[in-house]
C-alpha positions, -999 to +999 in steps of 0.1 A: -253-200-592-275-230-572-276-233-534-293-266-536-292-299-555-324-296-573-337-266-593-369-269-575-353-263-541-335-236-554-368-219-566-386-225-536-361-208-516-359-180-535-398-175-533-403-185-571-429-210-569-468-207-565-479-238-583-465-270-598-488-297-616-467-326-605-440-316-578-426-348-573-424-357-609-410-324-618-383-331-592-375-366-604-371-355-642-351-326-634-327-346-608-322-378-635-317-355-666-315-317-681-346-311-696-359-285-723-387-259-709-406-227-722-420-194-714-437-172-740-443-133-745-467-120-770-452-088-789-480-065-782-452-040-773-419-029-787-402-039-751-402-059-720-406-043-687-394-055-651-426-071-644-420-094-675-387-106-660-404-126-633-412-155-650-377-154-674-354-152-640-370-188-635-361-197-671-326-181-667-321-202-635-329-234-654-308-225-681-276-217-652-284-252-641-277-268-672-313-271-687-323-259-722-346-228-723-370-224-750-386-188-755-416-185-777-421-148-791-459-152-798-463-136-832-494-160-840-512-155-802-500-120-800-520-111-833-556-123-815-547-110-778-542-127-744-574-120-725-554-124-692-550-092-669-576-071-686-612-061-684-617-055-721-609-066-755-573-058-769-573-037-796-559-055-827-524-045-842-515-042-873-493-072-887-465-048-896-466-035-859-464-071-845-435-081-867-414-052-856-422-057-821-411-095-826-380-083-840-371-062-806-383-086-780-362-110-798-333-091-794-343-084-756-342-122-751-308-129-767-288-104-748-306-116-715-301-155-725-271-154-749-267-179-777-255-209-759-279-235-746-309-213-758-335-216-784-357-188-795-388-195-817-418-177-832-454-193-827-466-176-861-444-202-878-471-229-868-501-210-859-504-191-894-504-224-914-533-238-896-564-238-915-598-231-897-613-264-905-582-280-893-582-258-862-620-269-853-613-306-863-579-310-849-579-293-815-616-277-811-631-312-808-609-317-778-618-286-757-649-288-735-666-252-735-675-262-699-639-266-690-626-236-708-655-213-691-641-224-658-606-212-663-602-182-641-587-159-671-620-166-690-642-167-660-629-129-650-642-115-684-678-132-685-694-102-668-677-078-688-678-096-719-652-117-739-652-122-778-645-155-794-613-145-806-599-142-771-619-169-757-599-196-782-565-181-768-561-210-746-565-237-772-537-220-793-514-217-762-520-256-759-511-257-794-479-242-786-471-267-759-478-296-779-459-283-811-430-275-787-434-310-768-434-327-801-405-309-821-382-296-791-391-323-764-402-296-741-414-308-709-423-279-689-440-247-694-436-219-671-457-183-663-472-160-641-499-173-619-525-159-641-512-185-670-523-218-649-556-225-666-537-219-702-507-241-691-530-269-676-549-268-708-516-275-729-510-304-704-542-321-712-538-317-747-505-333-746-520-363-730-550-365-753-528-366-781-497-383-771-507-405-740-509-399-704-477-412-699-463-381-714-441-365-689-450-328-694-453-303-665-466-267-653-450-244-630-460-208-623-444-179-601-466-161-574-478-125-581-449-103-571-463-077-545-443-053-524-445-049-486-471-023-488-496-048-509-491-031-542-480-047-574-443-046-583-427-029-613-440+003-616-420+037-604-435+071-602-430+078-639-449+041-648-432+014-662-397+003-660-388-008-693-361-030-704-355-010-736-325+016-727-345+041-749-377+039-729-360+038-695-323+049-695-300+023-677-296+051-649-332+053-642-332+014-644-305+014-616-321+040-595-354+019-597-340-011-578-317+011-556-347+030-540-364-003-531-375-003-498-354-023-468-388-045-461-386-057-502-350-059-505-345-093-493-370-107-515-361-089-548-323-101-541-335-139-540-357-134-568-340-108-591-299-118-588-280-150-587-261-141-552-261-171-529-276-176-496-244-165-481-239-133-499-278-123-496-279-128-457-246-109-453-261-080-473-294-080-453-275-080-421-254-049-433-285-031-442-301-039-408-268-027-392-264+004-412-293+012-433-281+044-443-255+026-467-281+005-485-257-019-493-284-044-500-301-019-524-269-010-542-260-044-547-294-052-561-294-021-583-257-032-598-268-071-602-299-065-621-287-035-641-254-057-651-279-087-659-301-063-683-280-036-698-240-051-693-215-040-667-207-007-684-240+005-677-235-001-641-203+023-642-222+050-660-251+048-635-228+047-605-206+075-617-240+096-624-254+091-590-219+100-572-218+131-594-254+143-584-250+137-549-217+155-547-227+183-572-195+174-592-211+172-625-183+189-649-169+154-659-203+138-668-201+126-704-232+141-726-247+108-726-245+104-688-265+140-688-293+129-710-297+097-685-290+113-651-312+147-659-340+131-680-362+138-649-350+173-638-368+204-647-354+217-683-352+248-701-342+258-736-317+286-744-295+300-774-260+293-775-248+332-768-232+339-738-254+352-711-253+372-678-260+350-649-288+367-633-304+375-667-300+336-674-314+325-641-347+347-644-354+357-680-337+332-702-351+304-676-370+307-645-348+291-618-352+323-599-385+342-595-369+376-592-336+394-602-333+404-562-337+364-554-312+355-581-286+382-569-289+370-532-287+332-540-254+338-560-238+360-534-248+333-506-230+305-526-263+287-533-261+288-573-235+261-593-231+264-628-217+232-643-206+220-611-187+253-601-200+272-574-207+309-584-208+339-559-200+367-586-231+385-598-212+396-630-204+360-640-208+351-677-225+318-685-208+303-716-227+275-733-197+262-752-176+255-722-188+221-710-209+195-726-199+200-760-221+230-759-253+212-756-260+218-719-258+240-688-262+224-656-273+248-626-276+236-590-296+257-566-290+247-529-277+210-523-300+191-544-323+211-568-307+204-605-319+221-637-310+211-669-307+236-695-305+227-734-286+248-758-302+252-791 
């Protein structure tokens, strides 16, 4: 994967560096040995989305260069709520919901990082054993309220208000770093730019308890913005999830395929493991023949395979090709459910239907019988991939797709999905 001798050079070229606590020291230690490092995520939801991938891509690069990633699933911190990125208090979730989310996020992380040279832990295991008096005596005494108030994540909340619960989050995250340093020899914490204050607080705690010569570091990635200045990670339908039940692999593939030419080089560097030469070649191809979208296609292939596997790429490309050509007859039921999730849909019974009636009364694909007959005779209507010109054509729902769907295309691009009940 690496084009550079040192992982820091690799991250710098890929635009993945924002701040480091001690760049010279981190370069030295990562050149001399393979280190353990960590990044955390709280189980406030049952899936990560593509925005969450940003720090984990950095963690994966360390893994590919032989370093040992540790992921903290924040069952403890997630039970109180991270104040960053919000203007109001988080709604506390029940522990049953948190534990259910922990299992799902753990499965997603294991899929991304595999089982070799990788550790996943849950901070609930140590934070839940801490007593209030122990917390105040062992850790609270070591934190200055003045310094805590100056941390950006807290300062940004002071006007709107912040509870003591969320105010103490940075202490708990610091305890995480200390625990991982002691028990897993973790020397580096990675996070988003908004985590800088929490990361440095953890380093300060380690230095106070373990000595100033303890070699621990912090690294943050920059805020990921698109060329138009908007935040990366959203689609027209909202968040793009890693869970295939929430965002299908086809929709996931399309999210990356539809990135703007102005952004594709940056995303290829950050979200793929392609070399400098491969990325330069793809960027040049896109400049020479932008209509072919070679860079976007490769971006979609690489990230979809990383998150969902090779078969998901094969299916996504089959769906894309079928929708473009209109040759949908060979799609599977599963591929139809993915590829047609966003098209207008209707319900119909499993009886045979007169086509004109089907287009007007059973559905509202056509506004009138006259328009339906006109579009049929003009060859503008296709049913299940077959162009129909006969106004007496009978739609038989049992003839395709296990009797579950009828696909109608009007014109070249307008698709409709009819679900058979």
